[in-house]
N, C-alpha and C positions, 0 to 999 in steps of 0.2 A: 301557622304559616304566615299570616299577616298579609298586608297589601303587597309587600315586596317578597317575591318568591325565590330569589336567587342572589347570591353574593358575587357571582361571576360578572365580568364586564359585558357590555352589550355585544362587542365583537366576539367574545368567547361563546356567548349564548347562541349567536347566529351561526357560528362555525359548528357547534354541536347540533343545532337544528338541521343544518344542511346535510349532515352525515346520516340523519335518521330518514332513510328513504321510505320506510313504511309509513311513517307519520306524514311525510309530504304527499305521498300518494293517497293516503286516507283523507287528508284535508282537501286535496283537489277533487277527489271523488265526491266527498260530502258537499263541497261548494257547488259542484255541477248538479247533483241530485236536488239540493235544496233550491237551486235557482228554478228548476222546473216545477217543483211542488209549490214554491212560494208564488210563482207567477200564476199558476193554475188557481190557487186558492184566492188570490186577489182578484182575478178575473171573475170568479164565481160570485164574489161579493158585489162587484160592479161599482162604478164611479169611484175608483180607488183614490184618485187625487183629491176628490172632495172629502173622502174619509180621512185622508192624511191632513188636510187643512183643518178639519174638525178636531182631530187628535192634537194637532199643534196648538190650536186655540185653547183646548182644555188644559194642556200641560202648562202653557204660558200663563194662563189665568191662575192656576194653582200655585205656581212658583211666585208670581207677582204678589199674591195674597197669602203667602205661606204662613206667617204668624197667626193670621185670623183663622185659617182652616185647621192649623195644628191645635190651637186653643179649643176650637169647637169639637174636634175629634177627641181631645183629651177629656173634655167635660162629659161627652157622651159615653166614653169608655167607663168613666168613674160612675156615671149614673147607672150603668149596667152592672156595677159591682166590681169592676176591674181596677187596675192600678197602672199609672203611666209614669215613666221616668224619662226625663230629658237628659241625654248624655252629651256633654261637650266633646269628649275625646273617647278613644277606644278604651283607655284605662278606666274612665268613669263607667262605661257600659259594662265591661267585664267585672268590675268590682261590685256593681249592683247585682248582676246575675249570680255571681258567686255567693253574695250575701243571701239571696233568696234560696239558693241551693243548700247552704248551711242551715238556714232557719228551718227548712223543710226536711232536714236530715236526708237529703237525696242520695240514693245509692246507684240508681241506673237512669241514664239520660238517653232519650232517643231524639234525633234531629232530622228534619227534612232539609232538602237542599236550600242553601242560603248563601248568596255572595257576600252579604254584609257581615255575617258571622265569621266567614273566612277572612274578610278584610280586617276584623278586630282580633283575629287569632283566638277565638273563643274556645275552640276545642282544647287547645294547649293549656289555656288558663284554667278551664274546669277540671282537667285531669290532674292538676296540682292538688286538688282536694283529696285527702286520704280516703281510700275506700270507695271512691266514685268511679264508675265506668261509663263510657259514652259510646254510642253507636250512630254513625251516619247511615240513614235508612234509604236514601235515594240510591238506586243500584250503582250508578256510576261513582258517586261519592263513596259508597261502601267499598267498591273495588279499590279506589285510591287510598282509602284508609288502611285497608288490609295489605296494600302494597307499600307499607312504611310511609304513609302519607305522601304519596307521589303528587307532583304538581298537576293541576288541571291544564287542559290545552284549549278549552272553549268554555264560554259562560253558559251555554245550553247543553253541549255535548262534552262533558269534562274528560271522558276517556277516549276521545277520538283518536288518540295516538297509540292505542293498544289494540292488538288483534286477539282473536278468540283463544289462541294458544297461550298468549301471555295472561289472559284472564284465567284460563284453566290453571296455570301455574300458581297464580295468586290464591285461587280457591282451594288448591291442594294443601296449602299451608293450614287451612282450617277444616280439613277433613273431607273434602270432595274427592271422590274416587271414580267419577265418570269420565266421559270423553269431552271433546270441545264443542259439542252441540249447544248452541246458544239457548235453546228451549230448556234443555236439561240443567244447564248451569243457572238459568233464571229460576227454575223451580227449587234448586238447592238454596239459592240466595233467599228466596221467599220463606222457605222452611227455617233457615238459619236465623233470619231476622224476626220471625213471628214471636219467638219466645221473649225477645227483648221488648217488643211492643207490650206483651202481656204483663211483664214484670216492671216496666218503667214507671217511675214516680214523677218524672219531669219530662215534658215534651217541649222542644224548641223549634220554632219555624221562622221562616222569613216572612216577607209580605210583598205581594205584587202591587197592591193598592190598598190604602187605608181610606175608609169611607167617612168623611167628616161629619155628615149630618145624622149618622146613626151609630158611630163607634164600632163598626164591623171591619173585619179583615178579609180581603179578597186574595185567595191563593189559586194559582193556575198550575196544575201539575199533570203528569202523564201516568203515574204509577199508583196513586192512591195512598202512598206512604205518608204524605202530609196529613191526610184526613185521619189516619190512625194516630199520628203523632198528636193531633189536636183532640181526638175523641177519647183516647184510653187513659193517659196519665192524669192524675188529679191536679197537677199544676202545669200550666202552659205559659211559656214566655215567647212573645213575638218580638223579633228584632228587625227594625226597619230604618232605612235611611230617611232623613227628615223630609226629603223631596217626594216620597212615594205617597202623596196625599191627593185625593180627588174630592170634589164637592159632594157628590152623591152617587147613587146606584146607576143612574142613567149615564153618567160620565164614565163610570167603571165599565159599563157594558160596551161602550164605544172602544175603550182602550183594550179590553179583552179581545175584541174582534181584531184589532190591529195587531196585538201581541201574538195571538195564536197563528195567524196567517204569516206573520213575518218571521216568527221564531222557528216553527216546524212545518209550515205549509199546510195547516189544518184549519177547518172551520172553527172548531173549538178543541182544546185538549180534552183528555179523558175525564178530568176532574176540574171543575170550575166552582170553587167553594167560597161561600160567604159565612163567616163565623164570628162568634164573640164568646164570652164566658158562658158557663152553664146556667140555664134558667131553672127556676124551682121545679117546673113540671117536666123537665127533660131527664132522660135516663143516662145519657152519656155527655161528655164534654168536661172541660176542666172546672174544678170547684174554685181554683185560685188562678186568676187570669192577669197577666202582666204584659205591658207593651213598653219596650225600650226604644225610644226615638233618638237616633244618632246623628250628630253633626259630623264630627271627625274630619273637618276640613271643607265640608260642603259649603259652608257660609263664605268661604274664600271666593266663591264664584258669584255670589249675589251682587247685583248692581255693577257687574263688570261685563265685558264683552263675552266672557265665558259662561254667563248665566244660563245660556241655552242648553248646555250639557245637562243641566238638572231636569230637562224635559225627558231624558232617556228612560225608556221602559224596559231596558235590558233584554231585548229580543234577540240580539246577536246577528241581526241581518247585515250589519256593516262588516262583520267579520267574514260573512259568507260570500261577500263580493270583493274583498280586499286582495289585490295581487301580492302585496307584501306578506300578509298573513298566510297566503297560500304557500309561500316559500319557507317561512320560518316557524309556522305554527304558533300556538299560544305561549309555549314556554320560552320562546325567543325574546319575548317582551319583558320578562322578569317581573311582571305584575299580575295579580289575579284578574285584572281587567285588561285583556289584550286587545289587539286590533285597533281600528280607528277610535272607537269610544274610549278605549283605555289610554290611547295617546293623548287625548284631550283631558280625561278625568284624572289620571294618575299624578301628573305634575301639580294639579290643583290640590289634591288630597295630601300629597307628601313632598311637594317641592321639586324644583328643577335639579337640586343636588342629587336626588335619587333617581329621577326619571327625566332628566333633561335631554337624553338622547332619543326618547321615544318619538317626539314630533318629527324627527328626521327619518323615521322608519315609514316613510310615506311617499308615494309617487305624485300626490296631489291630483290623481285622476278624477276625483269627484264621484266615484261609483258609490261610496258610502253615503254621501249626501243624497244622491238620487234614490237610494233604496230606503232610507230611514223613514219609518212609518209616521213619525211625528216631526219630520222636516227639520232636523237639526243640521245646520250647515257645517258638518264635521270637518271637511277639508279646509274650509275657511278658518275654523277655530285652531286647527293644527298649524296653519300658516301664522295665525296670531301668536301662538306659543313661540314660534321661531323668531318673530319680530321682537317679542318681549325679551327673549334670551340674548339676542344679538344687539338690539338697539337700545334697550333700557337697562338690562343687567350686565351687558358686555361680558358674557360668560366665556366666550371663546378667546382664551389667551394663548392658544397654541400657534405653531408655525403656519397652520392653515389660515388663521386670521391675517397674518403678515402677507401671505401669498395673495389672498383676496384683495387686500388693500393695495398691494403693488400692482395687481392686474387692473384694479379700478383706476389708479393713477395713469397707468400705461394706455388704457383704452380711451381715456379722456384727453390725453395729450397727443396731438397729431404727430409730432416729431418722434415721440417714443413708439407710437403705434406703427408708423412706417418703418422704424428701425426693427421692430419685432418681425414685421413681414419680411424684411430683408434677411433676417437670420433664422427664420423658422425652419427652413429646410435642413440646415446643419444641426440646429438645436434638437429637433424632434427625431432625427434619424436614429439615434441609439435606442429609442423606445418603439420603433416601428417594426412590424413583422411583414407587412405587405409592401412590396417594393413597387407596385403599380398604383397609380392614382385610382382610387375607387371610393364610391359612396357606401360600400358595404363595410361596416366597421364592427360587426359582431364576430368575435373570434370563436370558432367551434369548441376549442378546449377550455374556454372561459378564463384563461390566465395568460399573462405575458411574463415569461421568466426573465426577460432582460432588464426589468426595472430593479435596481439595487434595493436591498432591504432598508438601507439607510435613507432612501428617498422619503420625503414627507408623506404622511398618511393620506393627505388629499390626493396625491398623485396615484397611490396604490388604490384608493377608493374608486378612482376613475378607470384606470387601465386594467385592473385585475379582472374585470368582467367585460372588457372591450378590447378589440384590436385596433391599433392606430395605423392608418395608412401613412406612408411617407409623404409629407407635404410636398407640393411641386416647387420647383426652383422659382426664384423671384420672377424671371421673365416668362414663366409659364403659368403663373397664378391667374385667378379670375380677373383681378383688376387690370392687369396688363392685357389679358385677352379681350376684355371689354373696351379698353382704350383703342386697341388695334382695330377692332371691328367697328367702332364708332367712327374712326378716321376713314376707314374704307367705305362706310356707308355714306359719310358726308362727301367724299370724293365722287362716289357714284351719283349722288344727287346733283353735284355741280356739273358733272359730265352730261347728265340728262338735260 
C-alpha cells in the first residue's frame, strides 16, 4: 500500500467519503465514545497536564539527542546478540528484510500491526518472494487483508468504516459459515490465525518505543497477537521509525501511560510487553533478532519548525477530536497517516507534490493541539505548512491565487474598496438565494445550484456549502447606517 493510499484527487476522495454514510456515522460515534473514555481515564490518572508536560520533555529530549540514543540502542541490541540495520529509505528497509527472508528460506510470515511497515509497503514487497505467504494477525488488519487489502481509516481502529455484516462477508470468503455475531466471528478469526502462528518461521512487529539503555522493544497491544509473533517464530524482525526511541524504562513507562489513555481510554492495554532476542535459558523467543530503524524522510523535519511532529506517539487522539476527520474519515486523506498528525507528517515524508492539499483539510480549531498527550502544536504546524507552500514554494499557480491577489490589492486600496461596496449588491445577486438581509448563511440543502460550473474553484469551495444572503444596497449597508446614526447622535448632543 505504501504511504500514499490512493491515486484519486483530494476532491474525489472527499466526495467518495461524503457518500459513505455508515463510515461517517461510525466515525462520529467512535469520536464521541472515545471522548468520554479518554476523559475518564485521564482524570483517573490525575494531574494530566503535568503528565503531558513530562511526556513532552521526554520526547523532545529524545529527538534532540537522537543520534546518541540510536547509537546506544544499537550497541545494546548487538550486545544481546541481535542485529541492527539503519535504512535511509523504504527501499533500503524492504531490501534488507527480503534478504533476511531469503537467507532463512522463510515460507510463512506473521505480522502484528505496524504503521511503519505499511508506510514502506512491506507486505507487497515480501509477497514478491516465490513461495512466501504472509498473514496480518491483528484482527482489524487481518480483515483488511482478506478484503483485498482495503485501506485503513484510522491508525488505531483501522476497520472503523466496516460494519459486522461487511466483516461477515469478508470472512465467508475464507470459510466462515456463522452469523454476524462479533464474538463468533472473533473466535473464527482466532482459530484461523492460530495455525499461521504455529507454522510461521518469521515474525515481524512494529515498535511503540525502543529502550536505549537496554536494547529492548516496548510493544503495547490489545489482542496478544504481537506477543505470539515475537515468541513463536525462530526469527523476528522489528521495524521502527528512527524517532521511536526513549532513554530508559522509566521514560517508556510514562509514555505508555499517556499512550494507553489517549489511544483507547484505558489505564493500560491488555498487553504491555518488553522484549529482545531469546536468551540462552529461555524456552521461547526468537533465535535470530533483527531491528530495522527507518528514516524514510523523517530527517527532513530535524532542526526545522516541524521537528515537533517527531514527538508523536501514534495514539490517534488528534483524529478522535478532529471535525474534518469526522466528516471524511481516514480514507479521504489518501495517506496511511490521516487526521491532523497526518496533515503534518505526510508532506514531510513524501513532499508537497503528493500531499500538499492535506494542510488545507483543517479548520485550525486547535482541538488536536489541546488533546495531544505530548503537546505537539499540531494546528500551528499545519499553518506552517500552508505558509511554506504559499510564501516560499509559491505552489498555487491557479486562478485562486490571482483572485486572492486581486482581493488583497482591492482591500488595501481605498478607492477600489469603496468601488466594490458600491457594486456588491448587483455583483452578488446572481449567487444569492436569500432575498432578505440575514446573518444566517448556512443553507439547509448544502449547495447553491446557481453558481455556474465554469466559476473558479475558490468560489465553489465557498458557496457549495453555504448560502449567501443578497447584500444590501449601497445606501442600506452598515457604513451608511453608521454615518446616519452618528450624525443623528451628534445633532442630539448639540440640541442638548
